[in-house]
N, C-alpha and C positions, 0 to 999 in steps of 0.2 A: 694676276693669276695666283691662287693660293697653293698651299702645299698639296692639296688634292688635285691639282691641275684643273681647277674650276676657274672659269673666267666670267666676270660680270662686266660686260662692256657698257660704255656710255656712248650713245648715238646722238648726233646733233646734225641739224640742217642749217647751221650757221657758221660763221667764221669763229675759230677757236682763238680766244684771247685769254689773258691772265684771269679775268673774272670767271670764265668758264672753268678753267683749271682749278681755281680756288673752290668753286661750287662742287666740283667732282671730289676734291680731296676732303672738303667738309663732310660730304655725304659718306665717303669712304670711312672717315674717322668715326662716324656714328655707328658703324658696324664692327668696330674693333673689339676683340675679346681679350687680347693680350698685346704686349709691346710688338710693334711692327716697324719694319724698315721699308721705305719706298725709295727706289732708285730713280732719279730723274736726270735726263740728258741736259744739254746746254741750250735748248730751245729758248728763245726770248720769252715765251709764255711761262717758262719754268723758272727763269732767273730774274724776273721783274722784281722791283721793290715791293709790290703788292704781295707777291708770293713769299718773298723773304720775310716780310712783316708778319705773316701768319704762322711761321715755323715754330715760334715759341708756344703759341696757342695749341698747335697740333701736337707738339712734344708733351704738353700737359695731358693730352688725351691718349698718349701712348704711341704716337707716330713720329718716327725719326726720318728726316729727309736725308738721303745720301746723294750728294751731287756726283754724278759719274764724271770721270776725267774727260777732257776735251779729246776728240778723236785725233790721232796722229798717224798718218799713213806710214811714216817711217817706222814707228814702233809696232804697228800692226803687221808689218812684214817680217819682223824679227822672229816670230814664232814659226814662220814657214821656211826659215833658212836651214840648209843642210848642215849637219854637224861636221 
């Protein structure tokens, strides 16, 4: 989703693997007009060596990958604690 709340989805009728993720990010990079940050969770398709090996290439195109922290149920409940 961009700053204008516009979403360009990618739809597939196949199993999503690292190759599919890389293809989507390569396509996304071709549309960049300025430096961009892409947050990715810890799904195995996002953390594979194949994806990690592409990050330098994407960075040269203006895309920075931000790895989101691992979900922790203990820290997720901290924000809901009464003062």
